[in-house]
C-alpha positions, 0 to 999 in steps of 0.5 A: 584778547584778554589782557590779564593772563596767568603769570606762572613763569614770571620771576619772583624774588626771594623777598616776594616769596617770604612776604607772607612768612610770619617773622616771629615764627621764622625767628623762633624756628631758626633760633632752635636750629642755628641760634640767634645769628643767621641771615637769609639773602637774595641772589643779589646778596641783599639781606631779606631776613636776619636773626637777632645777632650778627654773624661773628667769625667764620660763616657757612652758607647753603643755597636755597632752591625752589623749583630747581631755581636758586633764589637765595642763600642761608648764612650762619656761623661756621660752628652751626654748619651741621644744622644749616643744611636741615634749616635750609631744607626747611626754609625751602619747603616753607618757600615752596608752600608760599610760592604755591600759595602765591601762584594760586592767589595769582591764578584766582586774581587773574581769573577774577580780572579776566571775568571782570573784563569780560563782563565790562566788555559785555556791559559796554556792548549792551550799553552801545546796543541799548543806545542804538536801540533808543536812537532807532526807537526815536527815529521810528517814532518820529517817522511814524508821527510823520507818516501819521501827519501825512496820512491825516493831511492827505485825508483832509485834502481828499475830504476837502477835494470831495467837498469842493467837487460837490460844491462845484457841481452845485455851483454849476447847476445853479449857474445853469438854472439861473442864467437862462431866466435872467437872460430873458428877464434882462432882455424884456427889461431892455425892451420895456425901456424902449417901449416906455420911450415910445409911449412917452413920445406918443403921449407927448404928441396927443392932447390929454387932460391936465390931471391925467397929463401930470400923472402920466408925466410922473409915471413916465419920469419914474418908470425908467428909474425902475427899469434901470434898477431892475437891469442893475439887479439883473446884471448883479445876478449875471455877475453872481452866475459868472462867478459860479460858472468860473468857480465850477470851471464850466467854461474853458479859458481863452488865452491870448496875447494882450495888453494887460492894461486893457483888461484893467481898464475894462474892470474899472468900467465895470466897477460902477459908482463909488461911495461918496468921498471915495475916489479911484486912482490908476497908475498903469505903466507901459506893459509888454504883451502878456499871454493870458485869459483877458476875461479872467484877468478882468474878473480878477481885477474887478473882484479886487476892486469890488472888495476894496469898494466894499471896505471903503463903504463907510470911509473916505479915501482912495482906492489905488489900482496900479500895474507894472512889469518887474522881474519877468512878471506882471504885477497888479496892485489894488490898495485901499484905505478901508476897514482892513481884515482881521489877522484870524480871518485873512487866511480864509479870504479865498475860501469858497463862499466865505464872506465877512459881509452881511446878507446882500453883500456878496456870496463869497466867491469873488476872491475865490474865483480870482485866486483860481484864475491867478493860479491857472496863470501860474501866478499867486496873490499876496495880501497884506491888511491891517484892521482899520488901516486898509489892505494891499493886494498884489497879483503876480503873473508871469509875463509868459503865463500861458495856460495851465491844465 
C-alpha cells in the first residue's frame, strides 16, 4: 500500500493558508478598506497578520470562514465596522483561492511521491531480479564448466581404456607367440648341458693327443658358461613373457591363505646377484596368514627388488626388504639408496611400458604389473623418492584381501 496519500481532509491553520499571500499587497488592500489598524488572528486568537497601527479603543470582529469552517477572525476599530464585513469576505475569497492552490500543490506532490515510490519499488525489484539472474548465471556457468570437465575426463578415460585394451591384446599375443619357442629353447639348453657333461666324462676316460686334449679341455670348460648364459637369457625372456601375460590378465589369479613371508623369500631367491658393494637386508616380522595370490605377491616384490637393484647399479649401499602387519593390513617395504626418481617422472612410474632405463634395461611392465596385482588385492602402493637419495616403496594389502573382480 502506498504510504503517500492525498491529505484533503487534514486540518490546515490560518497561518498555513496565508503563507503564500503577499504581505505588502494584503497591507495595501486592508489600508484602503479598514485603514492601518487591523489584525487577523487564528482560532486560538494568536495573531497571524496585523496592520501598521495597533487597534486603539473599541474593537469590532468578524469570523473568517473557509469551506464552512471558521479558521480565524478579522479585527478592526469599531468605527470601521461597516467596512469590516466586505474586507472579511475579500479575505475569505483570498484564503479559499490559497487553500485550493495548496490542495492542488499537495495533490501534485502526493502524485509525484507516489510515482517515485512506485518507481523505486520497481527499481529494487529489478535490482533483486538482476542479482538473482547474475547468481544463476554464475552457477550455470560453473555447472557447465564442471560438466565439460567431466565429459573431457570421461573421454580421456575412454581413450585410455581403449588404448590399454589394444596394448593388452598385443601383449597377450606377444606372450603367447614368445612363450612356446622359449620353452623348448630352454629345454634344449638344459639337455645340451647334460650332454656336454656326458661327453666330458667320455673324453676323460679315452686317451687323446696332448694338443687335442688341451683344446677339448678349453671347450669343455667354456661351454657350460655359454649354456648358463643362454639359460639365464631364456629365463629373462620368460620373466618378460610372464609380465606381459600378467599385464594382459591372461591367467586368473589363484588366491589362498599363506604366510606372506614365504612369497617374499621366493622373490629374494629369484632376484639373483647384486652389484658389487650392494647388499640386501631383510626384516620379516611374524605375520598372520593372508588370503592372497602367492605368485602375484612374489611378482610384486620381485619387481620392486629388481627396480631397487637397477637403481643401485652404480652405487654402494643397502637394499632393505621388510614386512609387518599393522592396522589390519599387510605392509611390505622396499627401500634403496640408489639414484632416486625425479618428481616429474614419479607419477608415470606405474604406466605401461614406461621405463627410465636404456635399451636392455627392461620393457617397463614390472611396476605396472605390480600395481595391477596390488589393486586386485584391494590394496595400494605408496612411493617416496629423492633424486640422489634413494627410494622407499610401501605395499599396503588388507589382511583379508581376497580376490577382486
